[in-house]
mmCIF entry with sequence, helices, sheets and N, C-alpha, C, O atoms, coordinates in Angstrom:
data_MODEL
# 
_entry.id   MODEL 
# 
_entity.id                         1 
_entity.type                       polymer 
_entity.pdbx_number_of_molecules   1 
# 
_entity_poly.entity_id                      1 
_entity_poly.type                           'polypeptide(L)' 
_entity_poly.nstd_linkage                   no 
_entity_poly.nstd_monomer                   no 
_entity_poly.pdbx_seq_one_letter_code       MGSKLIWTVGQARANYSMTMMAACYNLKRLVYVQRAGIEAF 
_entity_poly.pdbx_seq_one_letter_code_can   MGSKLIWTVGQARANYSMTMMAACYNLKRLVYVQRAGIEAF 
_entity_poly.pdbx_strand_id                 A 
# 
loop_
_entity_poly_seq.entity_id 
_entity_poly_seq.num 
_entity_poly_seq.mon_id 
_entity_poly_seq.hetero 
1 1  MET n 
1 2  GLY n 
1 3  SER n 
1 4  LYS n 
1 5  LEU n 
1 6  ILE n 
1 7  TRP n 
1 8  THR n 
1 9  VAL n 
1 10 GLY n 
1 11 GLN n 
1 12 ALA n 
1 13 ARG n 
1 14 ALA n 
1 15 ASN n 
1 16 TYR n 
1 17 SER n 
1 18 MET n 
1 19 THR n 
1 20 MET n 
1 21 MET n 
1 22 ALA n 
1 23 ALA n 
1 24 CYS n 
1 25 TYR n 
1 26 ASN n 
1 27 LEU n 
1 28 LYS n 
1 29 ARG n 
1 30 LEU n 
1 31 VAL n 
1 32 TYR n 
1 33 VAL n 
1 34 GLN n 
1 35 ARG n 
1 36 ALA n 
1 37 GLY n 
1 38 ILE n 
1 39 GLU n 
1 40 ALA n 
1 41 PHE n 
# 
_struct_asym.id          A 
_struct_asym.entity_id   1 
# 
_struct_conf.conf_type_id            HELX_P 
_struct_conf.id                      HELX_P1 
_struct_conf.pdbx_PDB_helix_id       AA1 
_struct_conf.beg_label_comp_id       GLN 
_struct_conf.beg_label_asym_id       A 
_struct_conf.beg_label_seq_id        11 
_struct_conf.pdbx_beg_PDB_ins_code   ? 
_struct_conf.end_label_comp_id       ALA 
_struct_conf.end_label_asym_id       A 
_struct_conf.end_label_seq_id        36 
_struct_conf.pdbx_end_PDB_ins_code   ? 
_struct_conf.beg_auth_comp_id        GLN 
_struct_conf.beg_auth_asym_id        A 
_struct_conf.beg_auth_seq_id         11 
_struct_conf.end_auth_comp_id        ALA 
_struct_conf.end_auth_asym_id        A 
_struct_conf.end_auth_seq_id         36 
_struct_conf.pdbx_PDB_helix_class    1 
_struct_conf.details                 ? 
_struct_conf.pdbx_PDB_helix_length   26 
# 
_struct_conf_type.id          HELX_P 
_struct_conf_type.criteria    ? 
_struct_conf_type.reference   ? 
# 
loop_
_atom_site.group_PDB 
_atom_site.id 
_atom_site.type_symbol 
_atom_site.label_atom_id 
_atom_site.label_alt_id 
_atom_site.label_comp_id 
_atom_site.label_asym_id 
_atom_site.label_entity_id 
_atom_site.label_seq_id 
_atom_site.pdbx_PDB_ins_code 
_atom_site.Cartn_x 
_atom_site.Cartn_y 
_atom_site.Cartn_z 
_atom_site.occupancy 
_atom_site.B_iso_or_equiv 
_atom_site.pdbx_formal_charge 
_atom_site.auth_seq_id 
_atom_site.auth_comp_id 
_atom_site.auth_asym_id 
_atom_site.auth_atom_id 
_atom_site.pdbx_PDB_model_num 
ATOM 1   N N  . MET A 1 1  ? 111.008 108.050 107.669 1.00 0.00 ? 1  MET A N  1 
ATOM 2   C CA . MET A 1 1  ? 111.064 107.282 106.436 1.00 0.00 ? 1  MET A CA 1 
ATOM 3   C C  . MET A 1 1  ? 111.099 108.191 105.206 1.00 0.00 ? 1  MET A C  1 
ATOM 4   O O  . MET A 1 1  ? 111.818 107.910 104.247 1.00 0.00 ? 1  MET A O  1 
ATOM 5   N N  . GLY A 1 2  ? 110.342 109.255 105.231 1.00 0.00 ? 2  GLY A N  1 
ATOM 6   C CA . GLY A 1 2  ? 110.243 110.077 104.045 1.00 0.00 ? 2  GLY A CA 1 
ATOM 7   C C  . GLY A 1 2  ? 111.086 111.326 104.112 1.00 0.00 ? 2  GLY A C  1 
ATOM 8   O O  . GLY A 1 2  ? 110.690 112.376 103.607 1.00 0.00 ? 2  GLY A O  1 
ATOM 9   N N  . SER A 1 3  ? 112.228 111.223 104.721 1.00 0.00 ? 3  SER A N  1 
ATOM 10  C CA . SER A 1 3  ? 113.072 112.392 104.900 1.00 0.00 ? 3  SER A CA 1 
ATOM 11  C C  . SER A 1 3  ? 113.606 112.894 103.569 1.00 0.00 ? 3  SER A C  1 
ATOM 12  O O  . SER A 1 3  ? 114.047 112.117 102.721 1.00 0.00 ? 3  SER A O  1 
ATOM 13  N N  . LYS A 1 4  ? 113.557 114.210 103.405 1.00 0.00 ? 4  LYS A N  1 
ATOM 14  C CA . LYS A 1 4  ? 114.086 114.794 102.178 1.00 0.00 ? 4  LYS A CA 1 
ATOM 15  C C  . LYS A 1 4  ? 115.424 115.462 102.412 1.00 0.00 ? 4  LYS A C  1 
ATOM 16  O O  . LYS A 1 4  ? 116.142 115.773 101.461 1.00 0.00 ? 4  LYS A O  1 
ATOM 17  N N  . LEU A 1 5  ? 115.764 115.684 103.670 1.00 0.00 ? 5  LEU A N  1 
ATOM 18  C CA . LEU A 1 5  ? 117.050 116.276 104.003 1.00 0.00 ? 5  LEU A CA 1 
ATOM 19  C C  . LEU A 1 5  ? 117.923 115.232 104.675 1.00 0.00 ? 5  LEU A C  1 
ATOM 20  O O  . LEU A 1 5  ? 117.447 114.420 105.469 1.00 0.00 ? 5  LEU A O  1 
ATOM 21  N N  . ILE A 1 6  ? 119.189 115.264 104.353 1.00 0.00 ? 6  ILE A N  1 
ATOM 22  C CA . ILE A 1 6  ? 120.134 114.337 104.957 1.00 0.00 ? 6  ILE A CA 1 
ATOM 23  C C  . ILE A 1 6  ? 121.158 115.163 105.712 1.00 0.00 ? 6  ILE A C  1 
ATOM 24  O O  . ILE A 1 6  ? 121.891 115.956 105.122 1.00 0.00 ? 6  ILE A O  1 
ATOM 25  N N  . TRP A 1 7  ? 121.200 114.971 107.018 1.00 0.00 ? 7  TRP A N  1 
ATOM 26  C CA . TRP A 1 7  ? 122.094 115.751 107.876 1.00 0.00 ? 7  TRP A CA 1 
ATOM 27  C C  . TRP A 1 7  ? 123.383 114.989 108.111 1.00 0.00 ? 7  TRP A C  1 
ATOM 28  O O  . TRP A 1 7  ? 123.644 114.526 109.221 1.00 0.00 ? 7  TRP A O  1 
ATOM 29  N N  . THR A 1 8  ? 124.182 114.859 107.077 1.00 0.00 ? 8  THR A N  1 
ATOM 30  C CA . THR A 1 8  ? 125.471 114.193 107.182 1.00 0.00 ? 8  THR A CA 1 
ATOM 31  C C  . THR A 1 8  ? 126.540 115.088 106.568 1.00 0.00 ? 8  THR A C  1 
ATOM 32  O O  . THR A 1 8  ? 126.251 116.004 105.798 1.00 0.00 ? 8  THR A O  1 
ATOM 33  N N  . VAL A 1 9  ? 127.771 114.794 106.930 1.00 0.00 ? 9  VAL A N  1 
ATOM 34  C CA . VAL A 1 9  ? 128.899 115.520 106.365 1.00 0.00 ? 9  VAL A CA 1 
ATOM 35  C C  . VAL A 1 9  ? 129.595 114.578 105.389 1.00 0.00 ? 9  VAL A C  1 
ATOM 36  O O  . VAL A 1 9  ? 130.092 113.524 105.785 1.00 0.00 ? 9  VAL A O  1 
ATOM 37  N N  . GLY A 1 10 ? 129.629 114.952 104.138 1.00 0.00 ? 10 GLY A N  1 
ATOM 38  C CA . GLY A 1 10 ? 130.325 114.157 103.133 1.00 0.00 ? 10 GLY A CA 1 
ATOM 39  C C  . GLY A 1 10 ? 129.395 113.312 102.285 1.00 0.00 ? 10 GLY A C  1 
ATOM 40  O O  . GLY A 1 10 ? 128.329 112.880 102.722 1.00 0.00 ? 10 GLY A O  1 
ATOM 41  N N  . GLN A 1 11 ? 129.831 113.095 101.073 1.00 0.00 ? 11 GLN A N  1 
ATOM 42  C CA . GLN A 1 11 ? 129.047 112.336 100.104 1.00 0.00 ? 11 GLN A CA 1 
ATOM 43  C C  . GLN A 1 11 ? 128.937 110.864 100.496 1.00 0.00 ? 11 GLN A C  1 
ATOM 44  O O  . GLN A 1 11 ? 127.879 110.258 100.327 1.00 0.00 ? 11 GLN A O  1 
ATOM 45  N N  . ALA A 1 12 ? 130.010 110.287 101.012 1.00 0.00 ? 12 ALA A N  1 
ATOM 46  C CA . ALA A 1 12 ? 129.991 108.860 101.369 1.00 0.00 ? 12 ALA A CA 1 
ATOM 47  C C  . ALA A 1 12 ? 128.968 108.589 102.465 1.00 0.00 ? 12 ALA A C  1 
ATOM 48  O O  . ALA A 1 12 ? 128.226 107.609 102.395 1.00 0.00 ? 12 ALA A O  1 
ATOM 49  N N  . ARG A 1 13 ? 128.925 109.442 103.462 1.00 0.00 ? 13 ARG A N  1 
ATOM 50  C CA . ARG A 1 13 ? 127.952 109.253 104.547 1.00 0.00 ? 13 ARG A CA 1 
ATOM 51  C C  . ARG A 1 13 ? 126.531 109.479 104.055 1.00 0.00 ? 13 ARG A C  1 
ATOM 52  O O  . ARG A 1 13 ? 125.609 108.787 104.487 1.00 0.00 ? 13 ARG A O  1 
ATOM 53  N N  . ALA A 1 14 ? 126.343 110.439 103.158 1.00 0.00 ? 14 ALA A N  1 
ATOM 54  C CA . ALA A 1 14 ? 125.015 110.685 102.605 1.00 0.00 ? 14 ALA A CA 1 
ATOM 55  C C  . ALA A 1 14 ? 124.553 109.478 101.796 1.00 0.00 ? 14 ALA A C  1 
ATOM 56  O O  . ALA A 1 14 ? 123.393 109.076 101.891 1.00 0.00 ? 14 ALA A O  1 
ATOM 57  N N  . ASN A 1 15 ? 125.449 108.896 101.002 1.00 0.00 ? 15 ASN A N  1 
ATOM 58  C CA . ASN A 1 15 ? 125.092 107.701 100.234 1.00 0.00 ? 15 ASN A CA 1 
ATOM 59  C C  . ASN A 1 15 ? 124.733 106.549 101.155 1.00 0.00 ? 15 ASN A C  1 
ATOM 60  O O  . ASN A 1 15 ? 123.769 105.826 100.903 1.00 0.00 ? 15 ASN A O  1 
ATOM 61  N N  . TYR A 1 16 ? 125.500 106.374 102.219 1.00 0.00 ? 16 TYR A N  1 
ATOM 62  C CA . TYR A 1 16 ? 125.223 105.310 103.189 1.00 0.00 ? 16 TYR A CA 1 
ATOM 63  C C  . TYR A 1 16 ? 123.861 105.532 103.845 1.00 0.00 ? 16 TYR A C  1 
ATOM 64  O O  . TYR A 1 16 ? 123.085 104.591 104.015 1.00 0.00 ? 16 TYR A O  1 
ATOM 65  N N  . SER A 1 17 ? 123.582 106.766 104.207 1.00 0.00 ? 17 SER A N  1 
ATOM 66  C CA . SER A 1 17 ? 122.320 107.098 104.850 1.00 0.00 ? 17 SER A CA 1 
ATOM 67  C C  . SER A 1 17 ? 121.137 106.797 103.921 1.00 0.00 ? 17 SER A C  1 
ATOM 68  O O  . SER A 1 17 ? 120.138 106.222 104.353 1.00 0.00 ? 17 SER A O  1 
ATOM 69  N N  . MET A 1 18 ? 121.249 107.179 102.678 1.00 0.00 ? 18 MET A N  1 
ATOM 70  C CA . MET A 1 18 ? 120.174 106.922 101.713 1.00 0.00 ? 18 MET A CA 1 
ATOM 71  C C  . MET A 1 18 ? 119.991 105.430 101.475 1.00 0.00 ? 18 MET A C  1 
ATOM 72  O O  . MET A 1 18 ? 118.865 104.950 101.342 1.00 0.00 ? 18 MET A O  1 
ATOM 73  N N  . THR A 1 19 ? 121.097 104.699 101.422 1.00 0.00 ? 19 THR A N  1 
ATOM 74  C CA . THR A 1 19 ? 121.012 103.251 101.236 1.00 0.00 ? 19 THR A CA 1 
ATOM 75  C C  . THR A 1 19 ? 120.289 102.599 102.404 1.00 0.00 ? 19 THR A C  1 
ATOM 76  O O  . THR A 1 19 ? 119.458 101.714 102.201 1.00 0.00 ? 19 THR A O  1 
ATOM 77  N N  . MET A 1 20 ? 120.595 103.027 103.625 1.00 0.00 ? 20 MET A N  1 
ATOM 78  C CA . MET A 1 20 ? 119.944 102.471 104.814 1.00 0.00 ? 20 MET A CA 1 
ATOM 79  C C  . MET A 1 20 ? 118.458 102.825 104.845 1.00 0.00 ? 20 MET A C  1 
ATOM 80  O O  . MET A 1 20 ? 117.633 101.995 105.226 1.00 0.00 ? 20 MET A O  1 
ATOM 81  N N  . MET A 1 21 ? 118.111 104.053 104.448 1.00 0.00 ? 21 MET A N  1 
ATOM 82  C CA . MET A 1 21 ? 116.689 104.436 104.402 1.00 0.00 ? 21 MET A CA 1 
ATOM 83  C C  . MET A 1 21 ? 115.935 103.588 103.385 1.00 0.00 ? 21 MET A C  1 
ATOM 84  O O  . MET A 1 21 ? 114.815 103.150 103.646 1.00 0.00 ? 21 MET A O  1 
ATOM 85  N N  . ALA A 1 22 ? 116.543 103.357 102.234 1.00 0.00 ? 22 ALA A N  1 
ATOM 86  C CA . ALA A 1 22 ? 115.892 102.544 101.201 1.00 0.00 ? 22 ALA A CA 1 
ATOM 87  C C  . ALA A 1 22 ? 115.755 101.098 101.658 1.00 0.00 ? 22 ALA A C  1 
ATOM 88  O O  . ALA A 1 22 ? 114.730 100.465 101.405 1.00 0.00 ? 22 ALA A O  1 
ATOM 89  N N  . ALA A 1 23 ? 116.781 100.565 102.331 1.00 0.00 ? 23 ALA A N  1 
ATOM 90  C CA . ALA A 1 23 ? 116.717 99.187  102.817 1.00 0.00 ? 23 ALA A CA 1 
ATOM 91  C C  . ALA A 1 23 ? 115.619 99.035  103.867 1.00 0.00 ? 23 ALA A C  1 
ATOM 92  O O  . ALA A 1 23 ? 114.878 98.052  103.847 1.00 0.00 ? 23 ALA A O  1 
ATOM 93  N N  . CYS A 1 24 ? 115.508 99.987  104.774 1.00 0.00 ? 24 CYS A N  1 
ATOM 94  C CA . CYS A 1 24 ? 114.462 99.930  105.800 1.00 0.00 ? 24 CYS A CA 1 
ATOM 95  C C  . CYS A 1 24 ? 113.080 100.008 105.164 1.00 0.00 ? 24 CYS A C  1 
ATOM 96  O O  . CYS A 1 24 ? 112.175 99.273  105.558 1.00 0.00 ? 24 CYS A O  1 
ATOM 97  N N  . TYR A 1 25 ? 112.911 100.875 104.203 1.00 0.00 ? 25 TYR A N  1 
ATOM 98  C CA . TYR A 1 25 ? 111.631 100.986 103.510 1.00 0.00 ? 25 TYR A CA 1 
ATOM 99  C C  . TYR A 1 25 ? 111.266 99.670  102.832 1.00 0.00 ? 25 TYR A C  1 
ATOM 100 O O  . TYR A 1 25 ? 110.130 99.204  102.930 1.00 0.00 ? 25 TYR A O  1 
ATOM 101 N N  . ASN A 1 26 ? 112.241 99.074  102.142 1.00 0.00 ? 26 ASN A N  1 
ATOM 102 C CA . ASN A 1 26 ? 111.977 97.830  101.435 1.00 0.00 ? 26 ASN A CA 1 
ATOM 103 C C  . ASN A 1 26 ? 111.656 96.686  102.393 1.00 0.00 ? 26 ASN A C  1 
ATOM 104 O O  . ASN A 1 26 ? 110.802 95.853  102.088 1.00 0.00 ? 26 ASN A O  1 
ATOM 105 N N  . LEU A 1 27 ? 112.317 96.631  103.535 1.00 0.00 ? 27 LEU A N  1 
ATOM 106 C CA . LEU A 1 27 ? 112.019 95.595  104.518 1.00 0.00 ? 27 LEU A CA 1 
ATOM 107 C C  . LEU A 1 27 ? 110.615 95.762  105.094 1.00 0.00 ? 27 LEU A C  1 
ATOM 108 O O  . LEU A 1 27 ? 109.892 94.781  105.267 1.00 0.00 ? 27 LEU A O  1 
ATOM 109 N N  . LYS A 1 28 ? 110.232 96.998  105.391 1.00 0.00 ? 28 LYS A N  1 
ATOM 110 C CA . LYS A 1 28 ? 108.881 97.239  105.897 1.00 0.00 ? 28 LYS A CA 1 
ATOM 111 C C  . LYS A 1 28 ? 107.844 96.858  104.852 1.00 0.00 ? 28 LYS A C  1 
ATOM 112 O O  . LYS A 1 28 ? 106.810 96.275  105.176 1.00 0.00 ? 28 LYS A O  1 
ATOM 113 N N  . ARG A 1 29 ? 108.120 97.185  103.616 1.00 0.00 ? 29 ARG A N  1 
ATOM 114 C CA . ARG A 1 29 ? 107.183 96.836  102.540 1.00 0.00 ? 29 ARG A CA 1 
ATOM 115 C C  . ARG A 1 29 ? 107.091 95.322  102.354 1.00 0.00 ? 29 ARG A C  1 
ATOM 116 O O  . ARG A 1 29 ? 106.007 94.794  102.103 1.00 0.00 ? 29 ARG A O  1 
ATOM 117 N N  . LEU A 1 30 ? 108.211 94.627  102.474 1.00 0.00 ? 30 LEU A N  1 
ATOM 118 C CA . LEU A 1 30 ? 108.219 93.175  102.362 1.00 0.00 ? 30 LEU A CA 1 
ATOM 119 C C  . LEU A 1 30 ? 107.336 92.549  103.434 1.00 0.00 ? 30 LEU A C  1 
ATOM 120 O O  . LEU A 1 30 ? 106.555 91.642  103.144 1.00 0.00 ? 30 LEU A O  1 
ATOM 121 N N  . VAL A 1 31 ? 107.457 93.031  104.676 1.00 0.00 ? 31 VAL A N  1 
ATOM 122 C CA . VAL A 1 31 ? 106.636 92.506  105.764 1.00 0.00 ? 31 VAL A CA 1 
ATOM 123 C C  . VAL A 1 31 ? 105.156 92.744  105.470 1.00 0.00 ? 31 VAL A C  1 
ATOM 124 O O  . VAL A 1 31 ? 104.331 91.855  105.677 1.00 0.00 ? 31 VAL A O  1 
ATOM 125 N N  . TYR A 1 32 ? 104.819 93.941  104.987 1.00 0.00 ? 32 TYR A N  1 
ATOM 126 C CA . TYR A 1 32 ? 103.432 94.249  104.658 1.00 0.00 ? 32 TYR A CA 1 
ATOM 127 C C  . TYR A 1 32 ? 102.911 93.305  103.572 1.00 0.00 ? 32 TYR A C  1 
ATOM 128 O O  . TYR A 1 32 ? 101.805 92.777  103.689 1.00 0.00 ? 32 TYR A O  1 
ATOM 129 N N  . VAL A 1 33 ? 103.686 93.097  102.538 1.00 0.00 ? 33 VAL A N  1 
ATOM 130 C CA . VAL A 1 33 ? 103.255 92.251  101.418 1.00 0.00 ? 33 VAL A CA 1 
ATOM 131 C C  . VAL A 1 33 ? 103.080 90.806  101.875 1.00 0.00 ? 33 VAL A C  1 
ATOM 132 O O  . VAL A 1 33 ? 102.127 90.139  101.473 1.00 0.00 ? 33 VAL A O  1 
ATOM 133 N N  . GLN A 1 34 ? 103.988 90.325  102.705 1.00 0.00 ? 34 GLN A N  1 
ATOM 134 C CA . GLN A 1 34 ? 103.888 88.955  103.198 1.00 0.00 ? 34 GLN A CA 1 
ATOM 135 C C  . GLN A 1 34 ? 102.666 88.775  104.088 1.00 0.00 ? 34 GLN A C  1 
ATOM 136 O O  . GLN A 1 34 ? 101.980 87.758  103.990 1.00 0.00 ? 34 GLN A O  1 
ATOM 137 N N  . ARG A 1 35 ? 102.381 89.741  104.951 1.00 0.00 ? 35 ARG A N  1 
ATOM 138 C CA . ARG A 1 35 ? 101.220 89.644  105.831 1.00 0.00 ? 35 ARG A CA 1 
ATOM 139 C C  . ARG A 1 35 ? 99.918  89.739  105.062 1.00 0.00 ? 35 ARG A C  1 
ATOM 140 O O  . ARG A 1 35 ? 98.915  89.137  105.445 1.00 0.00 ? 35 ARG A O  1 
ATOM 141 N N  . ALA A 1 36 ? 99.934  90.496  103.977 1.00 0.00 ? 36 ALA A N  1 
ATOM 142 C CA . ALA A 1 36 ? 98.729  90.640  103.152 1.00 0.00 ? 36 ALA A CA 1 
ATOM 143 C C  . ALA A 1 36 ? 98.510  89.414  102.285 1.00 0.00 ? 36 ALA A C  1 
ATOM 144 O O  . ALA A 1 36 ? 97.441  89.268  101.693 1.00 0.00 ? 36 ALA A O  1 
ATOM 145 N N  . GLY A 1 37 ? 99.482  88.540  102.195 1.00 0.00 ? 37 GLY A N  1 
ATOM 146 C CA . GLY A 1 37 ? 99.343  87.323  101.398 1.00 0.00 ? 37 GLY A CA 1 
ATOM 147 C C  . GLY A 1 37 ? 99.476  87.553  99.912  1.00 0.00 ? 37 GLY A C  1 
ATOM 148 O O  . GLY A 1 37 ? 98.977  86.761  99.113  1.00 0.00 ? 37 GLY A O  1 
ATOM 149 N N  . ILE A 1 38 ? 100.137 88.619  99.534  1.00 0.00 ? 38 ILE A N  1 
ATOM 150 C CA . ILE A 1 38 ? 100.312 88.943  98.125  1.00 0.00 ? 38 ILE A CA 1 
ATOM 151 C C  . ILE A 1 38 ? 101.528 88.188  97.604  1.00 0.00 ? 38 ILE A C  1 
ATOM 152 O O  . ILE A 1 38 ? 102.601 88.220  98.207  1.00 0.00 ? 38 ILE A O  1 
ATOM 153 N N  . GLU A 1 39 ? 101.344 87.514  96.482  1.00 0.00 ? 39 GLU A N  1 
ATOM 154 C CA . GLU A 1 39 ? 102.453 86.789  95.873  1.00 0.00 ? 39 GLU A CA 1 
ATOM 155 C C  . GLU A 1 39 ? 102.838 87.439  94.558  1.00 0.00 ? 39 GLU A C  1 
ATOM 156 O O  . GLU A 1 39 ? 101.977 87.772  93.744  1.00 0.00 ? 39 GLU A O  1 
ATOM 157 N N  . ALA A 1 40 ? 104.103 87.614  94.361  1.00 0.00 ? 40 ALA A N  1 
ATOM 158 C CA . ALA A 1 40 ? 104.583 88.178  93.103  1.00 0.00 ? 40 ALA A CA 1 
ATOM 159 C C  . ALA A 1 40 ? 104.808 87.031  92.122  1.00 0.00 ? 40 ALA A C  1 
ATOM 160 O O  . ALA A 1 40 ? 105.401 86.008  92.465  1.00 0.00 ? 40 ALA A O  1 
ATOM 161 N N  . PHE A 1 41 ? 104.338 87.215  90.934  1.00 0.00 ? 41 PHE A N  1 
ATOM 162 C CA . PHE A 1 41 ? 104.493 86.239  89.851  1.00 0.00 ? 41 PHE A CA 1 
ATOM 163 C C  . PHE A 1 41 ? 103.791 84.981  90.216  1.00 0.00 ? 41 PHE A C  1 
ATOM 164 O O  . PHE A 1 41 ? 103.796 84.024  89.442  1.00 0.00 ? 41 PHE A O  1 
# 
Protein backbone atom coordinates (compact mmCIF):
# COMPACT_ATOMS: atom_id res chain seq x y z
CA MET A 1 0.00 0.00 0.00
CA GLY A 2 2.71 2.47 0.87
CA SER A 3 5.01 1.81 -2.02
CA LYS A 4 7.29 4.67 -2.96
CA LEU A 5 8.80 3.01 -6.01
CA ILE A 6 6.86 2.10 -9.10
CA TRP A 7 8.36 -0.69 -11.19
CA THR A 8 6.72 0.07 -14.51
CA VAL A 9 7.97 1.06 -17.93
CA GLY A 10 6.46 4.29 -19.21
CA GLN A 11 4.54 7.19 -17.80
CA ALA A 12 1.10 5.83 -18.74
CA ARG A 13 1.65 2.59 -16.83
CA ALA A 14 3.04 4.48 -13.84
CA ASN A 15 -0.03 6.73 -13.79
CA TYR A 16 -2.31 3.69 -14.00
CA SER A 17 -0.41 2.00 -11.18
CA MET A 18 -0.68 5.04 -8.92
CA THR A 19 -4.38 5.40 -9.69
CA MET A 20 -5.00 1.76 -8.75
CA MET A 21 -3.01 2.13 -5.51
CA ALA A 22 -5.01 5.22 -4.56
CA ALA A 23 -8.31 3.50 -5.41
CA CYS A 24 -7.42 0.47 -3.27
CA TYR A 25 -6.42 2.69 -0.37
CA ASN A 26 -9.66 4.65 -0.60
CA LEU A 27 -11.77 1.48 -0.73
CA LYS A 28 -10.02 0.05 2.33
CA ARG A 29 -10.53 3.33 4.16
CA LEU A 30 -14.21 3.40 3.18
CA VAL A 31 -14.72 -0.09 4.64
CA TYR A 32 -12.98 0.97 7.86
CA VAL A 33 -15.10 4.12 8.19
CA GLN A 34 -18.33 2.23 7.53
CA ARG A 35 -17.50 -0.47 10.09
CA ALA A 36 -16.58 2.15 12.67
CA GLY A 37 -19.97 3.79 12.16
CA ILE A 38 -18.49 7.16 11.30
CA GLU A 39 -20.77 9.40 9.27
CA ALA A 40 -19.52 12.31 7.23
CA PHE A 41 -21.58 15.47 7.47
